[in-house]
C-alpha positions as CSV (number, residue, x, y, z in Angstrom):
1,M,-69.1,-4.5,-31.2
2,K,-70.0,-6.3,-34.5
3,K,-70.2,-10.0,-34.5
4,Y,-69.0,-12.4,-37.3
5,K,-71.4,-13.3,-39.9
6,N,-73.4,-16.4,-38.7
7,V,-72.9,-19.6,-40.6
8,N,-76.8,-19.8,-40.9
9,D,-76.8,-16.6,-43.0
10,T,-75.3,-18.8,-45.7
11,F,-76.6,-22.3,-45.0
12,D,-79.4,-23.6,-42.8
13,Y,-77.1,-25.4,-40.6
14,D,-78.9,-25.4,-37.2
15,N,-81.8,-27.5,-38.5
16,I,-79.7,-30.6,-39.4
17,V,-80.4,-33.3,-37.0
18,Y,-77.4,-35.8,-36.6
19,F,-77.7,-39.5,-35.6
20,K,-75.8,-39.9,-32.3
21,Y,-77.2,-42.8,-30.2
22,D,-80.1,-43.8,-32.5
23,L,-78.8,-44.4,-35.9
24,S,-81.4,-47.2,-36.3
25,K,-84.1,-44.6,-36.4
26,I,-83.1,-43.9,-40.0
27,K,-85.3,-46.9,-40.9
28,E,-88.4,-45.0,-39.7
29,L,-87.8,-42.1,-42.1
30,V,-89.1,-41.7,-45.6
31,L,-85.9,-41.0,-47.3
32,S,-87.4,-38.9,-50.0
33,D,-88.7,-36.4,-47.6
34,Y,-85.3,-35.5,-46.2
35,D,-81.9,-34.3,-47.3
36,F,-79.0,-36.3,-45.9
37,F,-75.5,-35.0,-44.9
38,F,-71.9,-36.4,-43.9
39,Q,-70.1,-34.0,-41.8
40,Y,-66.4,-34.2,-40.4
41,K,-65.9,-32.2,-37.2
42,Y,-62.7,-31.2,-35.4
43,E,-63.5,-29.5,-32.2
44,Y,-61.3,-27.2,-30.2
45,R,-62.0,-27.1,-26.5
46,W,-60.4,-24.9,-23.7
47,S,-58.4,-23.1,-26.4
48,C,-57.1,-19.7,-27.3
49,F,-57.6,-18.3,-30.6
50,Q,-56.3,-15.0,-32.5
51,C,-59.2,-13.8,-34.6
52,K,-57.8,-12.1,-37.6
53,K,-59.6,-9.0,-38.8
54,S,-60.9,-8.6,-42.2
55,D,-63.5,-6.5,-43.9
56,D,-66.3,-8.8,-43.2
57,N,-65.3,-10.3,-39.9
58,K,-64.4,-7.5,-37.1
59,S,-64.4,-9.1,-33.7
60,T,-66.4,-11.5,-31.5
61,E,-68.6,-10.7,-28.4
62,K,-65.9,-12.6,-26.0
63,V,-62.5,-11.3,-26.4
64,S,-59.4,-10.7,-24.2
65,E,-56.0,-9.1,-24.5
66,Y,-53.2,-11.1,-25.3
67,D,-51.1,-12.5,-22.3
68,E,-48.0,-14.7,-23.1
69,D,-48.0,-16.3,-19.8
70,E,-51.8,-17.2,-19.8
71,H,-51.9,-18.2,-23.5
72,V,-48.7,-20.1,-24.3
73,R,-48.1,-23.4,-22.7
74,D,-44.6,-24.2,-21.7
75,G,-42.8,-26.5,-24.0
76,N,-45.5,-26.5,-26.7
77,Y,-44.3,-23.2,-28.5
78,D,-41.5,-21.0,-28.6
79,P,-42.8,-17.6,-27.0
80,E,-40.8,-15.6,-29.6
81,Y,-42.5,-17.4,-32.4
82,V,-45.8,-17.0,-30.9
83,E,-45.3,-13.2,-30.3
84,E,-44.1,-12.9,-33.9
85,M,-47.2,-14.4,-35.3
86,F,-49.5,-12.7,-32.8
87,D,-50.6,-9.1,-34.0
88,E,-51.5,-7.4,-30.7
89,T,-53.8,-5.0,-32.6
90,N,-56.1,-8.0,-32.9
91,K,-58.1,-9.8,-30.1
92,V,-58.1,-13.3,-28.6
93,H,-61.1,-15.4,-28.6
94,D,-61.2,-17.6,-25.6
95,G,-63.9,-20.5,-25.8
96,W,-64.9,-23.4,-27.9
97,S,-64.9,-23.6,-31.7
98,C,-64.7,-26.1,-34.3
99,S,-63.8,-26.6,-37.9
100,I,-66.4,-28.7,-40.0
101,W,-66.4,-30.3,-43.5
102,L,-69.9,-30.7,-44.7
103,S,-71.3,-32.7,-47.9
104,K,-74.7,-33.4,-48.9
105,I,-75.6,-36.9,-50.2
106,N,-77.5,-36.8,-53.4
107,S,-77.7,-40.3,-54.1
108,S,-80.9,-42.1,-53.3
109,E,-79.4,-45.3,-54.2
110,F,-76.8,-45.1,-51.7
111,L,-79.2,-43.9,-49.1
112,Q,-81.3,-47.1,-49.6
113,N,-78.2,-49.3,-49.4
114,L,-77.1,-47.4,-46.2
115,V,-80.5,-48.3,-44.6
116,K,-80.0,-52.0,-45.5
117,K,-76.4,-52.0,-43.9
118,V,-78.0,-50.3,-40.8
119,D,-80.6,-53.3,-40.8
120,E,-77.8,-55.8,-41.2
121,C,-75.7,-54.0,-38.4
122,Q,-78.7,-54.1,-36.0
123,S,-79.2,-57.8,-36.7
124,N,-75.5,-58.5,-36.2
125,L,-75.2,-56.3,-33.0
126,G,-78.5,-57.7,-31.6
127,E,-79.3,-54.2,-30.4
128,E,-82.4,-52.1,-31.0
129,D,-80.6,-48.9,-31.0
130,F,-76.8,-48.0,-31.7
131,S,-74.8,-45.0,-32.4
132,F,-73.4,-43.8,-35.7
133,Q,-69.7,-44.5,-34.1
134,E,-70.7,-48.2,-33.4
135,F,-72.0,-48.3,-37.0
136,I,-68.6,-47.0,-38.3
137,E,-66.8,-49.6,-36.1
138,W,-69.0,-52.3,-37.3
139,T,-68.1,-51.6,-40.9
140,E,-64.6,-52.0,-39.8
141,Y,-63.5,-48.6,-40.7
142,D,-61.4,-46.6,-38.4
143,D,-59.2,-44.3,-40.4
144,Y,-59.8,-40.9,-39.1
145,G,-58.5,-37.7,-40.7
146,V,-59.9,-34.8,-42.8
147,H,-60.7,-37.1,-45.7
148,I,-62.7,-39.6,-43.5
149,K,-65.9,-38.3,-44.9
150,E,-65.0,-39.1,-48.6
151,D,-63.3,-42.1,-47.7
152,F,-65.9,-43.6,-45.5
153,Y,-68.4,-42.9,-48.2
154,K,-66.4,-44.9,-50.7
155,H,-65.9,-47.5,-47.8
156,L,-69.8,-48.0,-48.1
157,D,-69.6,-48.3,-52.1
158,G,-70.6,-44.7,-52.6
159,D,-69.8,-42.8,-55.7
160,L,-68.0,-39.5,-54.7
161,N,-69.6,-37.9,-57.6
162,D,-72.8,-37.9,-55.6
163,L,-71.4,-36.0,-52.8
164,E,-72.1,-32.3,-52.9
165,L,-69.5,-30.2,-50.9
166,I,-71.3,-27.6,-48.8
167,Y,-68.4,-26.5,-46.5
168,H,-64.7,-27.2,-46.7
169,E,-62.9,-26.5,-43.3
170,L,-65.3,-23.8,-42.1
171,D,-64.3,-22.6,-38.8
172,I,-67.2,-21.5,-36.3
173,D,-67.4,-20.5,-32.6
174,E,-69.7,-21.8,-30.1
175,K,-72.5,-19.6,-31.2
176,G,-72.3,-20.6,-34.8
177,N,-70.4,-17.6,-35.9
178,L,-67.8,-17.7,-38.8
179,I,-64.4,-17.0,-37.5
180,N,-60.8,-16.8,-39.2
181,W,-58.1,-17.5,-36.7
182,Y,-54.6,-18.7,-35.6
183,S,-54.8,-21.2,-32.8
184,Y,-52.4,-22.7,-30.5
185,G,-52.3,-24.9,-27.2
186,Q,-55.6,-26.6,-28.0
187,L,-57.1,-29.8,-27.1
188,D,-59.2,-31.4,-29.8
189,E,-61.6,-34.2,-30.9
190,E,-62.5,-35.3,-34.2
191,Y,-65.6,-37.5,-35.4
192,L,-67.8,-38.0,-38.3
193,Q,-71.5,-37.5,-38.1
194,L,-74.4,-38.4,-40.5
195,G,-77.5,-36.1,-40.3
196,Y,-80.7,-35.2,-42.0
197,R,-82.9,-32.1,-42.5
198,K,-86.6,-32.0,-43.7
199,K,-86.6,-30.9,-47.3
200,S,-88.0,-27.4,-48.1
201,N,-91.1,-27.0,-50.1
């Protein structure tokens, strides 16, 4: 059984380190030695996905047959609508997946200003370590959605021309495989991340 093409075949995605609970450590980095990224992620948990077949994407390792009683929640969707949308020649992927929007920060000036803001945030909070989410809240920005990456960048006085789009709504499974699917009955979570990766020689 063939897998989907892995996201790392097109971009070194795994080697990005994201600031989660220690954003203050950005001050310890030599900024010129790293590439920095903004990523907006939309996670789907405990979900059921129809994987659509294509020439490049055949199937995933973990599949199951369609079962209306198991995969359709009462009251959420009309079973006839779901059955019409679902091609029973395809498979269902049960598990965790996410959609990501990823951009590279190409402004050294912005990164220097960001570190200054982080230092200011640390002084105001009076804490040695704090999360990127706490930093977002400190900047008084809380407008989530698919454009938060760009909007938050502008909120920090960044020029959108300095952002280089890497991925736009790329869907991957828990193993990092690219997928193309129709989903329903999902539970989700969304958040913005700041990450970095050592520059290649």
